[in-house]
N, C-alpha and C positions, 0 to 999 in steps of 0.2 A: 503494500499499499504505499505509494509515493507521496500522495497529497497530505499536507499538514492539517487539512480540514476534515473533521469527522462528520459534522452535520451542517448543512447550509439550508436555511429556511427564508423564503422571500415572499412577503405579503400573503401569508397563509390565513385562510378564513375557513370557518365551518359554520353552516347555517342548518338549523333544524326547522322543520314546518310543524306547527302546532295546530291541531283541529279541535274546535269546541265540541263537535259531536261526531260519532262514527260515520254518520251519513255524509258529513262534509268531506271526510277522507275518501269515501266511496265515490261521491260525486266528482271530486277533483281527479281521481284515478281514471274514471270513465270518460269525462268530458272537460276536464280542467276548469270546472266552474265552482267547486266547493270552496267555502270560506276558510282561509287559513292565515295564521300569523307567523311571521319570521322570528326566529330566536337565533342570534348570533352568538354561538358558544365561543367561537374565536374570531377575531377581526384584525386583519393586517399585521400578523406577527411576523417579525423578521429578526434573525440572529444568526450568527456563525459560531459554531462550537469547534474549537481546536482540538486536534488529537491529543489525548492524554489529560484533557481538562475535566474537572468535576463541577457540574452545574446543579445547583439546587433550584427547583421550581416551586415556588411558594405562592400562597394566596388563600383566600377564604373559600369554604365550600361553594361550588358552583362557579368558580372563577375560570374554569376551562382547563385546569392542570391535566386531568385524566384524558380528556379529549385530545389535547396536544400529544400526550405520550402515545396514545393509540394510533394517531396519524403517523408519528415518527416510527412506531413499531410495524406499521403496515397493515394493521387490523381494521383501519377505518380510512375512508377516502376523504380528502378535503373538498370543499366546494369550490375553492379557488386558491391560487397561489402555487409556488413551487417548493419541493423539498427534495434534497439530495443527501443520501446516507452512504458514507464510504466505510465499508468494513462489515464483518459479521456481527450481527446484533442479537442480544438476548434480553428478553423483557420479562420482568416479574410484575405483572399487572394485577388483574383480578385473581384472587386465590384459587388455584385449581384450574385456571384457564390452560387449555392444551392438554389436560388429562382426561382420559377416558375412565369414567367412574367403574365401569365393569372390568377393566384391566387391572392386573396387579401393579404394585409399585415398580417391580422389575420390568414388567412389560411397558409401563409408561415412560421409564427411563429411555428405553430404546426408541419409543414413539417420539419423545420430545427431541432425541437426537437426531432422528430422521427430519423432523420439522426444521431443525436448525441446520440441516444439510451437512451434518457431521458423518464421516464414513463409519460404517458399522464396526470395522475393526478398531477404530478409535474409541467407540463407546465401550466395546469389550475390554479394551485396555484400561479404560478409566472407570470402569464399573465399581470395582472395589473402593476406589477413592470416593466416589459418589455415595456409596453405602455407608462408608465410615463417617462422612461428613453429615449426612442425614440422621444417622444413628437411631433408626427406628426398629432395629432388630428383626424379628420374624415377620413383622408387618410388611416388609419388603415384598413377601410373596402373598399378601392378602389384597383383595379388591380395594381400590382407592376409596370407593364408597363408604368403607368402614373406617376411614381415617378421621381423626379429629382435625380441627383447623390448624392446630400446632403441628401435627404430623404432615399435613399437607404442605405447610410452609417449609418444614425441613426438607422434604423431598424436592419441592419445586426449586427452592434456592440452591440446593446441592447441585441439581442437574445444570442450572444456569451458570454457576460460578466455577465449578470444576472444569467446565469446557473452555474456560478462560476466553470469553468473547472479546472482540475489538471494542464493542460498545455495550454497556450494561444499563438497563433501564429498571428502576426500582420504584414502584408506586405504592407507598404506605404499607408495604408488605410486612415490614419489621415491627409494626404495631401488634402483630399477632405472634403467639409463641411465647415460650418461657424466657425469662431474664437472661439466663446464662446462654442460650442459643443466640439471642439477639447480640450479645457480646461476640460470640463466635462469628456471627455474620459480619459485623462491622470490622472485625479484625481481618477477615478475608477480603472485604471490599477495599480496606487500606492497602492490602498486599497487591491487589489487582491494579490499584491506582499507581503503586510504585513501578509496576510492570508496564505501565503505559496505556492501560484500559481507559476508555472515556466513560464517564458516569453521568446519567441523568437521574436525579434523586428527588422524589417528592415526599415531604414529610412536614407535619405540623409542629415538630420538635425543633425549634430554632437552634438549640444547643448543638444537636447533631448536624444540622445544616451548616452551621458556622464552622464546626470542626472538620467536616468532610469536604465541603464545596468551597472553591476559591471564588466562584462567580454565582450569582443568582438571577433568575428571571422571576419577577414579581408580576403576577397576572391579577388584573382587577376587572371583573365583569367582562372576561374574554379579551381584554386588550392588554398590551404590555405597559405596565405602570413604571417598571424599572428594569434595566438590563445592565449589569456590571458587578462591581466589587461587592462581596457578600455583606459586610457589616452595614453598608449604606442601604442595601436593599432590605435587609432584615428589620432595620429601624423603621424604614418606610412602611413596611407591612404591619409591624406592631403598633405603629402610631395611628393606623386607620381605625377611626371610630373609637380611639382610646381616650378621648377627652383632651385636656390641656397637656401638651407634650412636655411642658416645663415642670410637670409634677415630679418626675424622677430626678431632675437636676436640683430641685429645691431641698431635697432631703439632706439632713446633716449626717455625719458619721457617728453612729450610735447616739443620736440625739434627736430631739423633736424641735421643730421650728415652725413658727407661725407662717402661713402662706398669705400673701397679699392677694387681693381680688378673689377671696375665697369662695364667693358664690358661684363662680364659673368653674371651680375645681371640684368635680364630683367623681373623678376616677384617676387611677394610676395608669401610665403607659404600660400596656402589656400586662395588666393586672390578671391574676389567676382567678380572683373572685371579686365581684362587685355587689354591693348591698342591693338587693332586688326591691326593697321597700324602705323608704326613708322613714325614720321613726317619729314619734310625736314628742316635741320638746317638753310637753306638760307631763309626760309619763316616764321620761328617762333623762338622764343628765348628760350622756354622751353616747355616740354610736360609731361603729366601724363602718366606713364607707367603701373601702377597697383593700385588698391585700395582694401583694406580688412577691415573687421569688426571683432573684436576679443573681447572675454570676459576677465575677470580678470585672467583666467588661460592660456591666450594666445591662446585659442582654437577659430577658426573661428565660428562665430554664428551670425545669423541674427534675432534672438529672444532673448529678455531679459525681466526680470521683471521690472516694474516701480521702479524708484529709484536706480537701480543699475547702475554700470559704465560699459561702453564699450569703446573700443579703435578703432579709425579710423586710419589706417595706409596708407600713400600715398607714393608710390615710384615715383619719377620723375627724369627727365633728363634735364640739362640746356645746352644751346648752346651759352651762353653769359656769360660775366664776371660780369654782373649786379646781384644785389641781387634779388633772386627769392622767393616769398612767396607763401604759400599754404592756400587756403580758402575752407570752406565746408558750404553748405546750406542744410537745412532740410525742406522738405514739408510735410504737413498733407494730408489726403485724399481728401480735398477740394482744393488742389493745392495752399494753402496758405503757404508762407515762414514762418516757425515757428521760426527759428533762422538761423543766418549766422555768422560764426566766422572763425578765422584761426590764422596763425602765426603772421601776422601784428597786428591784433586786440588784441591778447594775449601778445603783446610785445616781442615776441621771435626774437632774432637776427638771421637773415638768415645766413647760413654758406657761407664763401667765396669758391665758386667752380670754377673750370676751365671748359672751354667749353667741353662738352662730358661727364662730371661727373654725377654720379647719387647719390641721397640722399633719405632718408626716413623722412617724417614728421609724428609724431604720436600725435594724438589729443585725449585726454581723456575727455569723456562727461558723466555727470550724467543724466540719463533719467527721469528727473522730468516732464514728459509728460503723458497725459491720454492715456489708453490703446488703441491700434489700429495699423494701418499700415502707414508707413512713407516712403518716398523716399528721396534720398540725391543725391547732385551733388558736384563735386570737380573741382576746378580750380587752376592753377598756373599763377602767374603774377607778376607784379611789382607795385611800388607805383605810384600814379597818381598826378593829379593836386590839389586835396583836401585832407584834413586829413581823410575823409571817402570814398574817391574815388580812385580806383586802375585800372590798366590796365591788362586785361586778355590776356595772351599768349596762353593758351590751356585749354579747359574744357572737362569734361566727359559728357556723357548723364546722364539722371536721373537714378539712380541705386536703387536697393532694391528688394522687400520691407524690411524695417526694422520693425520687429513686436515687440511692447511693450505689455506685458501681465500683467494681474492682475485678481484675483478672487474676483471681487466685492461683490459676494454673501456671501462669508465666511471670507474674510480678511479685516480688516480696512485699507482703503487706506491712504497714506500719505497726500493726498490732493484730492479734488473734483474739476472738471473743466478741462480746456484745459491744464493748466500748473501749476506746483508747484513753487510759488515764495518764496524765502527765507524769513521766518517770524519767530517771537517769541512772546510769551505772558506769562502773569502772573496774578494771582489774588492778589488784595490788600484788606485786611480786616481791 
């Protein structure tokens, strides 16, 4: 493959025709007179993807991401425009697509290989590697219709990546399956990127998109809202409909601060949770308006490596002239409280606010916890009758999950067990 360009797209569009009634569809099919509406899932998309590049395709549901990938993969025809794909392409789109449910896993491996135009002898040579990567045991010789969604992902992903395609397309497939297999998949994708594979990756997890992809295409209602460097595109996507974008910048470091023009500030950029119903000032003294989790770059992320820092940002409003503190509790998968801390525990002076004012409290936490899924809850309140007893004015439901990740097979962990306790040691000879 001599060309440095993997994918070239020029003025690509896809239009669907919508009919109000089945008779309109029939009438249009027979005599072109049925009433119909045009819906442009994609409109005038142009981009050039260089060989070996990793491109994240982001956007809200219905923005045209899957439609674009299906056109690139060749499973759908565009209404207009040009697309050129250079190289052998493998696509992990809808889970189980390309599989015959009546065939066994083994038979579907050979079927998929034939679809990918891979010589039979190559599939035979690679079969043990595919089986080892999928790791579904005796189910390899059972009909695929008996597979769980996780097993389907394992086999589908194994077939696509072990064949080492020139271009790999992944559309939200990694949201299915167990946590350790997701790690295994991401590790394999990174290895393919190092070998020069071109990647098109769709995900709502901006942390993974940032880490995997150098460039992003941000689609908004079928049109290209941004094409270029990853962080700029991610920030544009997260700011869409997120309220005042200055919210994240106004937060202090492990501190609360009053926000000017507070009536306009009702959300955090990229918030994980927004208060669905504003409270009644006559019935409560303060309320949580929004909660977000962010990495060190300020990008919303609900997944982080063990031992790294994340920031919890809490936007709240007070209806009293009393001091209002913010607290956060973290639960593990067994519903046990792992830790509970906040502004009062950390000794932060709560800002003096007027009734109706909003503020942000930012809590920095080092995730010295074992890999797994965690939920967290936030509350605002005041000091109570005891040194460790407070009064809750308002609290959120349990939010998350917050995923802490670690490759235990290949990386030495900073600790083993449920939590990392600050320790030190030395030899004396």
